[in-house]
PDB file with one MODEL, atoms N, CA, C and O in Angstrom:
MODEL        1
ATOM      1  N   UNK A   1     -11.195  10.208  23.952  1.00  0.00           N
ATOM      2  CA  UNK A   1     -12.334  10.757  22.962  1.00  0.00           C
ATOM      3  C   UNK A   1     -13.635  10.196  23.839  1.00  0.00           C
ATOM      4  O   UNK A   1     -13.763   8.995  24.079  1.00  0.00           O
ATOM      5  N   UNK A   2     -14.482  11.096  24.241  1.00  0.00           N
ATOM      6  CA  UNK A   2     -15.786  10.660  24.669  1.00  0.00           C
ATOM      7  C   UNK A   2     -16.885  10.428  23.555  1.00  0.00           C
ATOM      8  O   UNK A   2     -17.341  11.277  22.790  1.00  0.00           O
ATOM      9  N   UNK A   3     -17.209   9.080  23.637  1.00  0.00           N
ATOM     10  CA  UNK A   3     -18.130   8.778  22.673  1.00  0.00           C
ATOM     11  C   UNK A   3     -19.412   8.293  23.269  1.00  0.00           C
ATOM     12  O   UNK A   3     -20.188   7.701  22.519  1.00  0.00           O
ATOM     13  N   UNK A   4     -19.762   8.485  24.642  1.00  0.00           N
ATOM     14  CA  UNK A   4     -20.978   8.031  25.125  1.00  0.00           C
ATOM     15  C   UNK A   4     -21.953   8.730  24.671  1.00  0.00           C
ATOM     16  O   UNK A   4     -22.943   8.004  24.581  1.00  0.00           O
ATOM     17  N   UNK A   5     -22.181   9.864  24.315  1.00  0.00           N
ATOM     18  CA  UNK A   5     -23.512  10.554  23.818  1.00  0.00           C
ATOM     19  C   UNK A   5     -23.689  10.177  22.401  1.00  0.00           C
ATOM     20  O   UNK A   5     -24.829  10.141  21.937  1.00  0.00           O
ATOM     21  N   UNK A   6     -22.538   9.859  21.586  1.00  0.00           N
ATOM     22  CA  UNK A   6     -22.821   9.391  20.025  1.00  0.00           C
ATOM     23  C   UNK A   6     -23.297   8.251  20.165  1.00  0.00           C
ATOM     24  O   UNK A   6     -24.175   8.023  19.332  1.00  0.00           O
ATOM     25  N   UNK A   7     -23.035   7.169  21.086  1.00  0.00           N
ATOM     26  CA  UNK A   7     -23.487   5.932  20.966  1.00  0.00           C
ATOM     27  C   UNK A   7     -24.935   5.863  21.261  1.00  0.00           C
ATOM     28  O   UNK A   7     -25.520   4.834  20.923  1.00  0.00           O
ATOM     29  N   UNK A   8     -25.619   6.838  21.861  1.00  0.00           N
ATOM     30  CA  UNK A   8     -27.009   6.793  22.199  1.00  0.00           C
ATOM     31  C   UNK A   8     -27.925   7.216  20.756  1.00  0.00           C
ATOM     32  O   UNK A   8     -29.093   6.850  20.625  1.00  0.00           O
ATOM     33  N   UNK A   9     -27.295   7.927  19.855  1.00  0.00           N
ATOM     34  CA  UNK A   9     -27.994   8.452  18.760  1.00  0.00           C
ATOM     35  C   UNK A   9     -28.149   7.210  17.712  1.00  0.00           C
ATOM     36  O   UNK A   9     -29.160   6.509  17.724  1.00  0.00           O
ATOM     37  N   UNK A  10     -27.254   7.028  16.958  1.00  0.00           N
ATOM     38  CA  UNK A  10     -27.331   6.041  15.818  1.00  0.00           C
ATOM     39  C   UNK A  10     -25.996   5.245  15.938  1.00  0.00           C
ATOM     40  O   UNK A  10     -24.893   5.766  15.771  1.00  0.00           O
ATOM     41  N   UNK A  11     -26.208   3.877  16.257  1.00  0.00           N
ATOM     42  CA  UNK A  11     -25.136   3.091  16.376  1.00  0.00           C
ATOM     43  C   UNK A  11     -24.127   2.948  15.320  1.00  0.00           C
ATOM     44  O   UNK A  11     -22.932   2.728  15.518  1.00  0.00           O
ATOM     45  N   UNK A  12     -24.716   3.094  14.154  1.00  0.00           N
ATOM     46  CA  UNK A  12     -23.973   2.781  12.733  1.00  0.00           C
ATOM     47  C   UNK A  12     -23.394   4.229  12.522  1.00  0.00           C
ATOM     48  O   UNK A  12     -22.190   4.138  12.284  1.00  0.00           O
ATOM     49  N   UNK A  13     -23.767   5.347  12.526  1.00  0.00           N
ATOM     50  CA  UNK A  13     -23.139   6.613  12.311  1.00  0.00           C
ATOM     51  C   UNK A  13     -22.139   6.904  13.433  1.00  0.00           C
ATOM     52  O   UNK A  13     -21.093   7.468  13.113  1.00  0.00           O
ATOM     53  N   UNK A  14     -22.339   6.592  14.664  1.00  0.00           N
ATOM     54  CA  UNK A  14     -21.669   6.945  15.682  1.00  0.00           C
ATOM     55  C   UNK A  14     -20.116   5.926  15.446  1.00  0.00           C
ATOM     56  O   UNK A  14     -19.025   6.417  15.738  1.00  0.00           O
ATOM     57  N   UNK A  15     -20.230   4.573  14.921  1.00  0.00           N
ATOM     58  CA  UNK A  15     -18.954   3.791  14.685  1.00  0.00           C
ATOM     59  C   UNK A  15     -18.402   4.438  13.503  1.00  0.00           C
ATOM     60  O   UNK A  15     -17.185   4.617  13.550  1.00  0.00           O
ATOM     61  N   UNK A  16     -18.997   4.827  12.468  1.00  0.00           N
ATOM     62  CA  UNK A  16     -18.465   5.587  11.081  1.00  0.00           C
ATOM     63  C   UNK A  16     -17.577   6.854  11.670  1.00  0.00           C
ATOM     64  O   UNK A  16     -16.393   7.029  11.382  1.00  0.00           O
ATOM     65  N   UNK A  17     -18.297   7.648  12.483  1.00  0.00           N
ATOM     66  CA  UNK A  17     -17.252   8.766  13.032  1.00  0.00           C
ATOM     67  C   UNK A  17     -16.296   8.433  13.902  1.00  0.00           C
ATOM     68  O   UNK A  17     -15.238   9.057  13.826  1.00  0.00           O
ATOM     69  N   UNK A  18     -16.422   7.542  14.766  1.00  0.00           N
ATOM     70  CA  UNK A  18     -15.294   7.078  15.610  1.00  0.00           C
ATOM     71  C   UNK A  18     -14.256   6.574  14.836  1.00  0.00           C
ATOM     72  O   UNK A  18     -13.130   6.985  15.115  1.00  0.00           O
ATOM     73  N   UNK A  19     -14.398   5.627  13.755  1.00  0.00           N
ATOM     74  CA  UNK A  19     -13.555   5.191  12.829  1.00  0.00           C
ATOM     75  C   UNK A  19     -13.000   6.159  11.928  1.00  0.00           C
ATOM     76  O   UNK A  19     -11.907   5.903  11.422  1.00  0.00           O
ATOM     77  N   UNK A  20     -13.618   7.293  11.635  1.00  0.00           N
ATOM     78  CA  UNK A  20     -13.170   8.244  10.820  1.00  0.00           C
ATOM     79  C   UNK A  20     -12.130   9.296  11.499  1.00  0.00           C
ATOM     80  O   UNK A  20     -11.221   9.811  10.849  1.00  0.00           O
ATOM     81  N   UNK A  21     -12.366   9.562  12.900  1.00  0.00           N
ATOM     82  CA  UNK A  21     -11.568  10.205  13.725  1.00  0.00           C
ATOM     83  C   UNK A  21     -10.290   9.594  13.929  1.00  0.00           C
ATOM     84  O   UNK A  21      -9.223  10.199  13.828  1.00  0.00           O
ATOM     85  N   UNK A  22     -10.440   8.175  14.268  1.00  0.00           N
ATOM     86  CA  UNK A  22      -9.127   7.290  14.551  1.00  0.00           C
ATOM     87  C   UNK A  22      -8.329   7.213  13.252  1.00  0.00           C
ATOM     88  O   UNK A  22      -7.102   7.277  13.320  1.00  0.00           O
ATOM     89  N   UNK A  23      -8.921   7.083  12.108  1.00  0.00           N
ATOM     90  CA  UNK A  23      -8.153   7.222  11.009  1.00  0.00           C
ATOM     91  C   UNK A  23      -7.394   8.770  10.824  1.00  0.00           C
ATOM     92  O   UNK A  23      -6.221   8.956  10.501  1.00  0.00           O
ATOM     93  N   UNK A  24      -8.242   9.621  11.075  1.00  0.00           N
ATOM     94  CA  UNK A  24      -7.514  11.016  10.984  1.00  0.00           C
ATOM     95  C   UNK A  24      -6.347  11.188  11.855  1.00  0.00           C
ATOM     96  O   UNK A  24      -5.341  11.800  11.495  1.00  0.00           O
ATOM     97  N   UNK A  25      -6.511  10.571  13.154  1.00  0.00           N
ATOM     98  CA  UNK A  25      -5.535  10.735  14.047  1.00  0.00           C
ATOM     99  C   UNK A  25      -4.339   9.831  13.580  1.00  0.00           C
ATOM    100  O   UNK A  25      -3.255  10.405  13.684  1.00  0.00           O
ATOM    101  N   UNK A  26      -4.294   8.813  13.191  1.00  0.00           N
ATOM    102  CA  UNK A  26      -3.480   8.037  12.779  1.00  0.00           C
ATOM    103  C   UNK A  26      -2.639   8.575  11.613  1.00  0.00           C
ATOM    104  O   UNK A  26      -1.420   8.425  11.531  1.00  0.00           O
ATOM    105  N   UNK A  27      -3.451   9.251  10.668  1.00  0.00           N
ATOM    106  CA  UNK A  27      -2.735   9.684   9.390  1.00  0.00           C
ATOM    107  C   UNK A  27      -2.127  11.167   9.950  1.00  0.00           C
ATOM    108  O   UNK A  27      -1.148  11.559   9.316  1.00  0.00           O
ATOM    109  N   UNK A  28      -2.486  11.853  10.823  1.00  0.00           N
ATOM    110  CA  UNK A  28      -1.693  13.047  11.369  1.00  0.00           C
ATOM    111  C   UNK A  28      -0.568  12.270  11.884  1.00  0.00           C
ATOM    112  O   UNK A  28       0.510  12.625  11.408  1.00  0.00           O
ATOM    113  N   UNK A  29      -0.512  11.260  12.765  1.00  0.00           N
ATOM    114  CA  UNK A  29       0.771  10.779  13.220  1.00  0.00           C
ATOM    115  C   UNK A  29       1.701  10.164  12.215  1.00  0.00           C
ATOM    116  O   UNK A  29       2.910  10.308  12.396  1.00  0.00           O
ATOM    117  N   UNK A  30       1.330   9.592  11.327  1.00  0.00           N
ATOM    118  CA  UNK A  30       2.159   8.763  10.217  1.00  0.00           C
ATOM    119  C   UNK A  30       2.589   9.965   9.259  1.00  0.00           C
ATOM    120  O   UNK A  30       3.748   9.912   8.847  1.00  0.00           O
ATOM    121  N   UNK A  31       1.758  11.099   8.831  1.00  0.00           N
ATOM    122  CA  UNK A  31       2.336  12.042   7.837  1.00  0.00           C
ATOM    123  C   UNK A  31       2.702  13.263   8.496  1.00  0.00           C
ATOM    124  O   UNK A  31       3.183  14.196   7.853  1.00  0.00           O
ATOM    125  N   UNK A  32       2.513  13.321   9.712  1.00  0.00           N
ATOM    126  CA  UNK A  32       2.952  14.594  10.594  1.00  0.00           C
ATOM    127  C   UNK A  32       2.211  15.885  10.351  1.00  0.00           C
ATOM    128  O   UNK A  32       2.744  16.980  10.533  1.00  0.00           O
ATOM    129  N   UNK A  33       0.871  15.720   9.902  1.00  0.00           N
ATOM    130  CA  UNK A  33       0.031  16.861   9.747  1.00  0.00           C
ATOM    131  C   UNK A  33      -1.269  16.646   9.526  1.00  0.00           C
ATOM    132  O   UNK A  33      -1.711  15.542   9.843  1.00  0.00           O
ATOM    133  N   UNK A  34      -2.086  17.551   8.990  1.00  0.00           N
ATOM    134  CA  UNK A  34      -3.585  17.278   8.683  1.00  0.00           C
ATOM    135  C   UNK A  34      -3.699  17.587   7.199  1.00  0.00           C
ATOM    136  O   UNK A  34      -2.742  17.959   6.521  1.00  0.00           O
ATOM    137  N   UNK A  35      -4.983  17.402   6.720  1.00  0.00           N
ATOM    138  CA  UNK A  35      -5.292  17.643   5.320  1.00  0.00           C
ATOM    139  C   UNK A  35      -5.206  19.280   4.998  1.00  0.00           C
ATOM    140  O   UNK A  35      -5.046  19.753   3.873  1.00  0.00           O
ATOM    141  N   UNK A  36      -5.327  19.933   6.066  1.00  0.00           N
ATOM    142  CA  UNK A  36      -5.236  21.506   5.737  1.00  0.00           C
ATOM    143  C   UNK A  36      -3.565  21.857   5.582  1.00  0.00           C
ATOM    144  O   UNK A  36      -3.162  22.852   4.979  1.00  0.00           O
ATOM    145  N   UNK A  37      -2.815  21.018   6.132  1.00  0.00           N
ATOM    146  CA  UNK A  37      -1.396  21.156   5.966  1.00  0.00           C
ATOM    147  C   UNK A  37      -0.883  20.820   4.702  1.00  0.00           C
ATOM    148  O   UNK A  37       0.122  21.406   4.302  1.00  0.00           O
ATOM    149  N   UNK A  38      -1.438  19.946   4.006  1.00  0.00           N
ATOM    150  CA  UNK A  38      -1.244  19.263   2.810  1.00  0.00           C
ATOM    151  C   UNK A  38      -1.434  20.055   1.446  1.00  0.00           C
ATOM    152  O   UNK A  38      -2.581  20.216   1.030  1.00  0.00           O
ATOM    153  N   UNK A  39      -0.429  20.519   0.788  1.00  0.00           N
ATOM    154  CA  UNK A  39      -0.663  21.466  -0.259  1.00  0.00           C
ATOM    155  C   UNK A  39      -0.369  20.961  -1.660  1.00  0.00           C
ATOM    156  O   UNK A  39       0.341  21.635  -2.407  1.00  0.00           O
ATOM    157  N   UNK A  40      -0.929  19.707  -2.077  1.00  0.00           N
ATOM    158  CA  UNK A  40      -0.693  19.068  -3.199  1.00  0.00           C
ATOM    159  C   UNK A  40      -1.678  19.912  -4.286  1.00  0.00           C
ATOM    160  O   UNK A  40      -2.656  20.604  -4.005  1.00  0.00           O
ATOM    161  N   UNK A  41      -1.164  19.659  -5.479  1.00  0.00           N
ATOM    162  CA  UNK A  41      -1.942  20.182  -6.605  1.00  0.00           C
ATOM    163  C   UNK A  41      -3.622  19.663  -6.615  1.00  0.00           C
ATOM    164  O   UNK A  41      -4.040  18.770  -5.879  1.00  0.00           O
ATOM    165  N   UNK A  42      -4.288  20.259  -7.394  1.00  0.00           N
ATOM    166  CA  UNK A  42      -5.716  19.798  -7.390  1.00  0.00           C
ATOM    167  C   UNK A  42      -5.589  18.394  -8.254  1.00  0.00           C
ATOM    168  O   UNK A  42      -6.429  17.505  -8.112  1.00  0.00           O
ATOM    169  N   UNK A  43      -4.485  18.268  -9.151  1.00  0.00           N
ATOM    170  CA  UNK A  43      -4.512  17.117  -9.908  1.00  0.00           C
ATOM    171  C   UNK A  43      -4.069  16.054  -9.282  1.00  0.00           C
ATOM    172  O   UNK A  43      -4.464  14.912  -9.518  1.00  0.00           O
ATOM    173  N   UNK A  44      -3.166  16.380  -8.391  1.00  0.00           N
ATOM    174  CA  UNK A  44      -2.628  15.309  -7.395  1.00  0.00           C
ATOM    175  C   UNK A  44      -3.643  14.731  -6.428  1.00  0.00           C
ATOM    176  O   UNK A  44      -3.581  13.547  -6.096  1.00  0.00           O
ATOM    177  N   UNK A  45      -4.576  15.554  -5.974  1.00  0.00           N
ATOM    178  CA  UNK A  45      -5.835  15.078  -5.190  1.00  0.00           C
ATOM    179  C   UNK A  45      -6.608  14.286  -6.055  1.00  0.00           C
ATOM    180  O   UNK A  45      -7.098  13.235  -5.641  1.00  0.00           O
ATOM    181  N   UNK A  46      -6.776  14.683  -7.244  1.00  0.00           N
ATOM    182  CA  UNK A  46      -7.783  13.896  -8.102  1.00  0.00           C
ATOM    183  C   UNK A  46      -7.196  12.615  -8.404  1.00  0.00           C
ATOM    184  O   UNK A  46      -7.985  11.674  -8.484  1.00  0.00           O
ATOM    185  N   UNK A  47      -5.724  12.342  -8.624  1.00  0.00           N
ATOM    186  CA  UNK A  47      -5.246  11.118  -8.785  1.00  0.00           C
ATOM    187  C   UNK A  47      -5.365  10.290  -7.501  1.00  0.00           C
ATOM    188  O   UNK A  47      -5.820   9.146  -7.507  1.00  0.00           O
ATOM    189  N   UNK A  48      -4.914  10.955  -6.337  1.00  0.00           N
ATOM    190  CA  UNK A  48      -5.047  10.144  -5.258  1.00  0.00           C
ATOM    191  C   UNK A  48      -6.520   9.784  -4.898  1.00  0.00           C
ATOM    192  O   UNK A  48      -6.677   8.751  -4.248  1.00  0.00           O
ATOM    193  N   UNK A  49      -7.509  10.440  -5.210  1.00  0.00           N
ATOM    194  CA  UNK A  49      -8.982  10.086  -4.943  1.00  0.00           C
ATOM    195  C   UNK A  49      -9.278   8.842  -5.935  1.00  0.00           C
ATOM    196  O   UNK A  49      -9.942   7.865  -5.590  1.00  0.00           O
ATOM    197  N   UNK A  50      -8.673   9.016  -7.264  1.00  0.00           N
ATOM    198  CA  UNK A  50      -8.989   7.879  -8.281  1.00  0.00           C
ATOM    199  C   UNK A  50      -8.478   6.534  -7.766  1.00  0.00           C
ATOM    200  O   UNK A  50      -9.154   5.511  -7.872  1.00  0.00           O
ATOM    201  N   UNK A  51      -7.288   6.564  -7.218  1.00  0.00           N
ATOM    202  CA  UNK A  51      -6.604   5.460  -6.845  1.00  0.00           C
ATOM    203  C   UNK A  51      -7.420   4.936  -5.610  1.00  0.00           C
ATOM    204  O   UNK A  51      -7.727   3.745  -5.565  1.00  0.00           O
ATOM    205  N   UNK A  52      -7.697   5.607  -4.832  1.00  0.00           N
ATOM    206  CA  UNK A  52      -8.633   5.126  -3.529  1.00  0.00           C
ATOM    207  C   UNK A  52      -9.782   4.508  -3.943  1.00  0.00           C
ATOM    208  O   UNK A  52     -10.109   3.434  -3.439  1.00  0.00           O
ATOM    209  N   UNK A  53     -10.577   5.148  -4.968  1.00  0.00           N
ATOM    210  CA  UNK A  53     -11.727   4.670  -5.639  1.00  0.00           C
ATOM    211  C   UNK A  53     -11.629   3.237  -6.234  1.00  0.00           C
ATOM    212  O   UNK A  53     -12.449   2.340  -6.036  1.00  0.00           O
ATOM    213  N   UNK A  54     -10.489   3.156  -7.002  1.00  0.00           N
ATOM    214  CA  UNK A  54     -10.178   1.869  -7.739  1.00  0.00           C
ATOM    215  C   UNK A  54      -9.842   0.939  -6.492  1.00  0.00           C
ATOM    216  O   UNK A  54     -10.398  -0.157  -6.566  1.00  0.00           O
ATOM    217  N   UNK A  55      -9.266   1.082  -5.663  1.00  0.00           N
ATOM    218  CA  UNK A  55      -8.983   0.102  -4.422  1.00  0.00           C
ATOM    219  C   UNK A  55     -10.334  -0.313  -3.957  1.00  0.00           C
ATOM    220  O   UNK A  55     -10.717  -1.482  -3.932  1.00  0.00           O
ATOM    221  N   UNK A  56     -11.048   0.747  -3.582  1.00  0.00           N
ATOM    222  CA  UNK A  56     -12.504   0.321  -2.967  1.00  0.00           C
ATOM    223  C   UNK A  56     -13.242  -0.543  -3.877  1.00  0.00           C
ATOM    224  O   UNK A  56     -13.789  -1.521  -3.367  1.00  0.00           O
ATOM    225  N   UNK A  57     -13.376  -0.331  -5.341  1.00  0.00           N
ATOM    226  CA  UNK A  57     -14.034  -1.022  -6.056  1.00  0.00           C
ATOM    227  C   UNK A  57     -13.506  -2.756  -5.883  1.00  0.00           C
ATOM    228  O   UNK A  57     -14.309  -3.684  -5.788  1.00  0.00           O
ATOM    229  N   UNK A  58     -12.199  -2.895  -5.873  1.00  0.00           N
ATOM    230  CA  UNK A  58     -11.392  -4.081  -6.028  1.00  0.00           C
ATOM    231  C   UNK A  58     -11.994  -4.701  -4.429  1.00  0.00           C
ATOM    232  O   UNK A  58     -12.550  -5.798  -4.377  1.00  0.00           O
ATOM    233  N   UNK A  59     -11.832  -4.008  -3.428  1.00  0.00           N
ATOM    234  CA  UNK A  59     -12.497  -4.672  -2.078  1.00  0.00           C
ATOM    235  C   UNK A  59     -13.885  -5.191  -2.313  1.00  0.00           C
ATOM    236  O   UNK A  59     -14.160  -6.345  -1.983  1.00  0.00           O
ATOM    237  N   UNK A  60     -14.727  -4.444  -2.837  1.00  0.00           N
ATOM    238  CA  UNK A  60     -16.168  -4.498  -3.070  1.00  0.00           C
ATOM    239  C   UNK A  60     -16.337  -5.982  -4.009  1.00  0.00           C
ATOM    240  O   UNK A  60     -17.127  -6.889  -3.749  1.00  0.00           O
ATOM    241  N   UNK A  61     -15.505  -5.943  -4.991  1.00  0.00           N
ATOM    242  CA  UNK A  61     -15.498  -7.059  -5.938  1.00  0.00           C
ATOM    243  C   UNK A  61     -15.229  -8.318  -5.389  1.00  0.00           C
ATOM    244  O   UNK A  61     -15.843  -9.327  -5.736  1.00  0.00           O
ATOM    245  N   UNK A  62     -14.204  -8.306  -4.420  1.00  0.00           N
ATOM    246  CA  UNK A  62     -13.686  -9.538  -3.543  1.00  0.00           C
ATOM    247  C   UNK A  62     -14.823  -9.997  -2.640  1.00  0.00           C
ATOM    248  O   UNK A  62     -15.118 -11.193  -2.632  1.00  0.00           O
ATOM    249  N   UNK A  63     -15.605  -8.958  -1.735  1.00  0.00           N
ATOM    250  CA  UNK A  63     -16.331  -9.392  -1.036  1.00  0.00           C
ATOM    251  C   UNK A  63     -17.552  -9.844  -1.776  1.00  0.00           C
ATOM    252  O   UNK A  63     -18.165 -10.761  -1.228  1.00  0.00           O
ATOM    253  N   UNK A  64     -18.011  -9.414  -2.852  1.00  0.00           N
ATOM    254  CA  UNK A  64     -18.991  -9.930  -3.777  1.00  0.00           C
ATOM    255  C   UNK A  64     -18.770 -11.496  -3.998  1.00  0.00           C
ATOM    256  O   UNK A  64     -19.513 -12.427  -3.690  1.00  0.00           O
ATOM    257  N   UNK A  65     -17.623 -11.503  -4.576  1.00  0.00           N
ATOM    258  CA  UNK A  65     -17.157 -13.091  -4.966  1.00  0.00           C
ATOM    259  C   UNK A  65     -17.249 -13.699  -3.758  1.00  0.00           C
ATOM    260  O   UNK A  65     -17.852 -14.772  -3.763  1.00  0.00           O
ATOM    261  N   UNK A  66     -16.838 -13.329  -2.768  1.00  0.00           N
ATOM    262  CA  UNK A  66     -17.118 -14.247  -1.338  1.00  0.00           C
ATOM    263  C   UNK A  66     -18.519 -14.582  -1.154  1.00  0.00           C
ATOM    264  O   UNK A  66     -18.932 -15.721  -0.934  1.00  0.00           O
ATOM    265  N   UNK A  67     -19.351 -13.357  -1.271  1.00  0.00           N
ATOM    266  CA  UNK A  67     -20.741 -13.696  -0.845  1.00  0.00           C
ATOM    267  C   UNK A  67     -21.381 -14.675  -1.644  1.00  0.00           C
ATOM    268  O   UNK A  67     -22.162 -15.523  -1.213  1.00  0.00           O
ATOM    269  N   UNK A  68     -20.960 -14.503  -3.049  1.00  0.00           N
ATOM    270  CA  UNK A  68     -21.834 -15.230  -4.043  1.00  0.00           C
ATOM    271  C   UNK A  68     -21.106 -16.630  -4.485  1.00  0.00           C
ATOM    272  O   UNK A  68     -21.564 -17.342  -5.380  1.00  0.00           O
ATOM    273  N   UNK A  69     -20.016 -16.912  -3.810  1.00  0.00           N
ATOM    274  CA  UNK A  69     -19.330 -18.160  -4.192  1.00  0.00           C
ATOM    275  C   UNK A  69     -18.682 -18.206  -5.471  1.00  0.00           C
ATOM    276  O   UNK A  69     -18.224 -19.289  -5.835  1.00  0.00           O
ATOM    277  N   UNK A  70     -18.566 -17.140  -6.251  1.00  0.00           N
ATOM    278  CA  UNK A  70     -17.832 -16.945  -7.435  1.00  0.00           C
ATOM    279  C   UNK A  70     -16.465 -17.234  -7.293  1.00  0.00           C
ATOM    280  O   UNK A  70     -15.787 -16.375  -6.731  1.00  0.00           O
ATOM    281  N   UNK A  71     -15.853 -18.377  -7.727  1.00  0.00           N
ATOM    282  CA  UNK A  71     -14.541 -18.581  -7.637  1.00  0.00           C
ATOM    283  C   UNK A  71     -13.749 -18.590  -8.990  1.00  0.00           C
ATOM    284  O   UNK A  71     -12.671 -19.176  -9.089  1.00  0.00           O
ATOM    285  N   UNK A  72     -14.304 -17.948  -9.973  1.00  0.00           N
ATOM    286  CA  UNK A  72     -13.604 -18.113 -11.215  1.00  0.00           C
ATOM    287  C   UNK A  72     -12.372 -17.182 -11.326  1.00  0.00           C
ATOM    288  O   UNK A  72     -12.254 -16.152 -10.662  1.00  0.00           O
ATOM    289  N   UNK A  73     -11.495 -17.618 -12.191  1.00  0.00           N
ATOM    290  CA  UNK A  73     -10.249 -16.936 -12.182  1.00  0.00           C
ATOM    291  C   UNK A  73     -10.290 -15.616 -12.824  1.00  0.00           C
ATOM    292  O   UNK A  73     -11.396 -15.217 -13.190  1.00  0.00           O
ATOM    293  N   UNK A  74      -9.304 -14.908 -13.011  1.00  0.00           N
ATOM    294  CA  UNK A  74      -9.132 -13.671 -13.549  1.00  0.00           C
ATOM    295  C   UNK A  74      -9.714 -13.741 -15.056  1.00  0.00           C
ATOM    296  O   UNK A  74      -9.020 -14.314 -15.897  1.00  0.00           O
ATOM    297  N   UNK A  75     -10.797 -13.256 -15.388  1.00  0.00           N
ATOM    298  CA  UNK A  75     -11.400 -13.317 -16.764  1.00  0.00           C
ATOM    299  C   UNK A  75     -10.576 -12.528 -17.675  1.00  0.00           C
ATOM    300  O   UNK A  75     -10.327 -12.948 -18.805  1.00  0.00           O
ATOM    301  N   UNK A  76     -10.078 -11.256 -17.190  1.00  0.00           N
ATOM    302  CA  UNK A  76      -9.245 -10.557 -18.322  1.00  0.00           C
ATOM    303  C   UNK A  76      -7.979 -11.146 -18.722  1.00  0.00           C
ATOM    304  O   UNK A  76      -7.524 -11.027 -19.860  1.00  0.00           O
ATOM    305  N   UNK A  77      -7.382 -11.819 -17.727  1.00  0.00           N
ATOM    306  CA  UNK A  77      -6.096 -12.611 -18.076  1.00  0.00           C
ATOM    307  C   UNK A  77      -6.478 -13.647 -19.221  1.00  0.00           C
ATOM    308  O   UNK A  77      -5.971 -13.735 -20.339  1.00  0.00           O
ATOM    309  N   UNK A  78      -7.544 -14.442 -18.639  1.00  0.00           N
ATOM    310  CA  UNK A  78      -8.133 -15.697 -19.442  1.00  0.00           C
ATOM    311  C   UNK A  78      -8.368 -15.191 -20.791  1.00  0.00           C
ATOM    312  O   UNK A  78      -7.827 -15.756 -21.743  1.00  0.00           O
ATOM    313  N   UNK A  79      -9.111 -14.198 -20.957  1.00  0.00           N
ATOM    314  CA  UNK A  79      -9.604 -13.554 -22.119  1.00  0.00           C
ATOM    315  C   UNK A  79      -8.391 -13.201 -23.126  1.00  0.00           C
ATOM    316  O   UNK A  79      -8.394 -13.507 -24.319  1.00  0.00           O
ATOM    317  N   UNK A  80      -7.289 -12.468 -22.422  1.00  0.00           N
ATOM    318  CA  UNK A  80      -6.241 -11.845 -23.308  1.00  0.00           C
ATOM    319  C   UNK A  80      -5.337 -13.046 -23.842  1.00  0.00           C
ATOM    320  O   UNK A  80      -4.718 -13.008 -24.906  1.00  0.00           O
ATOM    321  N   UNK A  81      -5.350 -14.155 -22.917  1.00  0.00           N
ATOM    322  CA  UNK A  81      -4.664 -15.452 -23.318  1.00  0.00           C
ATOM    323  C   UNK A  81      -5.276 -16.032 -24.579  1.00  0.00           C
ATOM    324  O   UNK A  81      -4.563 -16.355 -25.529  1.00  0.00           O
ATOM    325  N   UNK A  82      -6.587 -16.163 -24.592  1.00  0.00           N
ATOM    326  CA  UNK A  82      -7.278 -16.578 -25.648  1.00  0.00           C
ATOM    327  C   UNK A  82      -7.045 -15.887 -26.805  1.00  0.00           C
ATOM    328  O   UNK A  82      -6.975 -16.559 -27.833  1.00  0.00           O
ATOM    329  N   UNK A  83      -6.891 -14.536 -26.888  1.00  0.00           N
ATOM    330  CA  UNK A  83      -6.804 -13.593 -27.950  1.00  0.00           C
ATOM    331  C   UNK A  83      -5.378 -14.102 -28.642  1.00  0.00           C
ATOM    332  O   UNK A  83      -5.234 -14.491 -29.801  1.00  0.00           O
ATOM    333  N   UNK A  84      -4.513 -14.006 -27.753  1.00  0.00           N
ATOM    334  CA  UNK A  84      -2.993 -14.399 -28.455  1.00  0.00           C
ATOM    335  C   UNK A  84      -2.872 -15.626 -28.981  1.00  0.00           C
ATOM    336  O   UNK A  84      -1.887 -15.897 -29.668  1.00  0.00           O
ATOM    337  N   UNK A  85      -3.808 -16.498 -28.747  1.00  0.00           N
ATOM    338  CA  UNK A  85      -3.723 -17.926 -29.456  1.00  0.00           C
ATOM    339  C   UNK A  85      -4.084 -17.913 -30.739  1.00  0.00           C
ATOM    340  O   UNK A  85      -4.062 -18.954 -31.397  1.00  0.00           O
TER     341      UNK A  85
ENDMDL
END
């Protein structure tokens, strides 16, 4: 893949595009096809997208906690244990 022209434009966008293409190529290799070849139902696509979005929020929350020094435990678990008592 020739990326020399892309790197001259916008380094951030170039890196995102390169990463995206690499991920696409890995997906093709892993799943044996492309998104064009995948014929899931619309509902299945929505479910997959929701799961990806939930994972994304978990990753962002972890990073936020690392950046802010928040080392509190799982509040939902803690609150549910208080309710049971």
